[in-house]
Backbone as ProteinMPNN parsed JSONL, in Angstrom:
{"seq_chain_A": "MFNLEHMQECLIISRWTKLEHCQDWLKNPLRVDLNTKIEKLLATKSEDNIYSVSLR", "coords_chain_A": {"N_chain_A": [[10.443, 1.782, -3.62], [12.984, 2.767, -1.39], [13.406, 4.279, 1.79], [16.088, 6.303, 2.273], [17.127, 7.189, 4.668], [15.956, 5.581, 6.517], [16.178, 2.532, 6.067], [14.52, 0.367, 6.483], [12.044, 1.137, 5.778], [9.786, 1.18, 3.097], [8.343, 2.19, -0.019], [5.608, 1.556, -2.008], [4.373, 1.978, -5.176], [1.424, 2.304, -7.039], [-0.611, 2.494, -9.942], [-3.781, 3.68, -10.686], [-6.75, 3.8, -12.61], [-9.132, 4.731, -11.688], [-10.282, 6.018, -8.587], [-12.062, 4.437, -7.148], [-11.401, 1.869, -7.974], [-8.941, 1.423, -6.775], [-9.688, 1.622, -4.071], [-11.419, -0.571, -3.952], [-9.573, -2.639, -4.356], [-8.051, -2.401, -2.001], [-9.865, -3.386, -0.17], [-10.233, -5.942, -1.018], [-10.593, -9.391, -0.404], [-8.519, -11.255, -1.002], [-6.24, -9.606, -1.157], [-6.266, -8.54, 1.441], [-5.815, -10.856, 2.959], [-3.255, -11.602, 1.999], [-1.794, -9.344, 2.786], [-2.028, -9.563, 5.566], [-0.472, -11.835, 6.028], [2.028, -10.898, 5.167], [2.454, -8.807, 6.993], [3.037, -10.201, 9.313], [5.687, -10.699, 9.07], [6.866, -8.291, 9.305], [8.284, -5.527, 11.194], [6.622, -3.504, 11.988], [3.178, -2.485, 11.49], [1.791, -2.425, 8.191], [0.96, 0.398, 6.098], [-1.651, 1.946, 4.412], [-1.994, 4.385, 2.002], [-3.481, 6.88, -0.05], [-2.622, 8.737, -2.828], [-2.601, 11.505, -5.124], [-1.574, 12.769, -8.303], [-2.758, 14.905, -9.342], [-5.379, 17.311, -8.801], [-8.076, 16.277, -9.207]], "CA_chain_A": [[11.447, 2.738, -3.236], [13.374, 2.66, 0.008], [13.779, 5.5, 2.486], [17.532, 6.227, 2.467], [17.438, 7.446, 6.073], [15.368, 4.473, 7.285], [16.123, 1.501, 5.034], [13.456, -0.598, 6.749], [10.815, 1.686, 5.215], [9.728, 1.189, 1.633], [7.14, 2.76, -0.613], [5.17, 0.853, -3.209], [3.501, 2.864, -5.944], [0.568, 1.694, -8.055], [-1.373, 3.475, -10.712], [-5.162, 3.243, -10.882], [-7.491, 4.726, -13.468], [-10.219, 5.297, -10.886], [-10.12, 5.896, -7.146], [-12.885, 3.315, -6.687], [-10.671, 0.625, -8.233], [-7.941, 1.31, -5.708], [-10.408, 1.334, -2.827], [-11.891, -1.958, -4.047], [-8.41, -3.508, -4.15], [-7.685, -2.361, -0.579], [-10.848, -4.198, 0.562], [-10.29, -7.269, -1.626], [-10.208, -10.429, 0.563], [-7.219, -11.828, -1.359], [-5.232, -8.635, -0.756], [-6.279, -8.464, 2.904], [-5.159, -12.07, 3.435], [-1.839, -11.493, 1.676], [-1.228, -8.301, 3.637], [-1.943, -10.125, 6.918], [0.695, -12.729, 6.038], [3.229, -10.071, 5.055], [2.639, -8.055, 8.233], [3.641, -11.076, 10.318], [7.131, -10.661, 8.848], [7.316, -6.911, 9.469], [8.447, -5.02, 12.557], [5.456, -2.663, 12.26], [2.071, -2.705, 10.555], [1.848, -1.673, 6.937], [0.062, 1.548, 6.076], [-2.172, 2.228, 3.076], [-2.319, 5.787, 1.761], [-3.816, 7.145, -1.445], [-2.166, 10.049, -3.269], [-2.906, 11.831, -6.514], [-0.673, 13.754, -8.892], [-3.59, 16.034, -9.748], [-6.509, 17.563, -7.893], [-9.324, 16.047, -9.942]], "C_chain_A": [[11.733, 2.546, -1.757], [13.764, 4.028, 0.548], [15.268, 5.404, 2.806], [17.955, 6.508, 3.902], [16.931, 6.336, 6.979], [15.141, 3.324, 6.306], [15.046, 0.446, 5.272], [12.116, -0.118, 6.205], [10.877, 1.629, 3.695], [8.371, 1.711, 1.188], [6.828, 1.99, -1.886], [4.149, 1.738, -3.908], [2.72, 2.054, -6.969], [-0.166, 2.812, -8.771], [-2.754, 2.898, -11.002], [-5.869, 4.26, -11.752], [-8.646, 5.393, -12.732], [-9.938, 5.055, -9.408], [-10.876, 4.684, -6.617], [-12.167, 1.978, -6.895], [-9.623, 0.381, -7.153], [-8.615, 0.947, -4.39], [-10.938, -0.097, -2.814], [-10.746, -2.932, -3.799], [-8.014, -3.54, -2.671], [-8.623, -3.218, 0.266], [-10.929, -5.634, 0.057], [-9.803, -8.337, -0.638], [-8.848, -11.074, 0.266], [-6.083, -10.914, -0.91], [-5.128, -8.546, 0.759], [-5.552, -9.672, 3.495], [-3.651, -12.01, 3.19], [-1.153, -10.474, 2.574], [-1.07, -8.79, 5.078], [-0.719, -11.023, 7.04], [2.0, -11.94, 5.983], [3.504, -9.341, 6.36], [3.245, -8.896, 9.349], [5.161, -11.064, 10.223], [7.725, -9.273, 9.096], [7.443, -6.524, 10.935], [7.253, -4.155, 12.964], [4.376, -2.967, 11.228], [2.292, -1.89, 9.281], [0.796, -0.567, 6.976], [-0.37, 1.792, 4.638], [-2.548, 3.698, 2.994], [-2.592, 5.962, 0.277], [-3.42, 8.584, -1.762], [-2.578, 10.254, -4.717], [-1.876, 12.836, -7.017], [-1.441, 14.968, -9.411], [-4.748, 16.169, -8.771], [-7.819, 17.434, -8.643], [-10.397, 15.608, -9.012]], "O_chain_A": [[10.844, 2.207, -0.975], [14.376, 4.833, -0.154], [15.675, 4.506, 3.542], [19.043, 6.101, 4.31], [17.426, 6.17, 8.094], [14.041, 3.162, 5.778], [14.696, -0.294, 4.352], [11.153, -0.884, 6.173], [11.887, 1.983, 3.086], [7.391, 1.672, 1.932], [7.698, 1.8, -2.736], [3.18, 2.189, -3.297], [3.285, 1.222, -7.679], [-0.313, 3.921, -8.258], [-2.883, 1.779, -11.498], [-5.611, 5.459, -11.642], [-9.086, 6.481, -13.103], [-9.417, 4.005, -9.031], [-10.383, 3.981, -5.734], [-12.31, 1.062, -6.085], [-9.451, -0.744, -6.683], [-8.152, 0.056, -3.677], [-10.908, -0.76, -1.778], [-10.923, -3.937, -3.11], [-7.677, -4.602, -2.148], [-8.217, -3.726, 1.312], [-11.627, -6.457, 0.649], [-8.71, -8.205, -0.088], [-8.108, -11.403, 1.193], [-5.087, -11.376, -0.354], [-4.026, -8.483, 1.304], [-4.762, -9.527, 4.427], [-2.863, -12.334, 4.078], [-0.052, -10.719, 3.066], [-0.083, -8.463, 5.738], [-0.01, -10.976, 8.045], [2.964, -12.276, 6.672], [4.653, -9.259, 6.794], [3.9, -8.357, 10.241], [5.846, -11.386, 11.194], [8.944, -9.106, 9.097], [6.798, -7.11, 11.805], [6.911, -4.08, 14.144], [4.633, -3.624, 10.22], [2.895, -0.817, 9.3], [-0.132, -0.598, 7.784], [0.471, 1.839, 3.74], [-3.322, 4.198, 3.81], [-2.003, 5.272, -0.555], [-3.818, 9.522, -1.071], [-2.865, 9.299, -5.439], [-1.369, 13.655, -6.25], [-0.841, 15.941, -9.866], [-5.049, 15.248, -8.011], [-8.593, 18.389, -8.706], [-11.524, 15.363, -9.441]]}, "name": "protein", "num_of_chains": 1, "seq": "MFNLEHMQECLIISRWTKLEHCQDWLKNPLRVDLNTKIEKLLATKSEDNIYSVSLR"}
């Protein structure tokens, strides 16, 4: 999704069955390497945030 007021901002949504799986992916060396390469093309650093649709 793109921010309509700031088109340079986008939001990527993933769905995980467990919080630990998401946290493991954020620390995964392959993901870290890919993110480092992508950030070189960006004007600002990427930001990782975790949200939930329920309070479990």
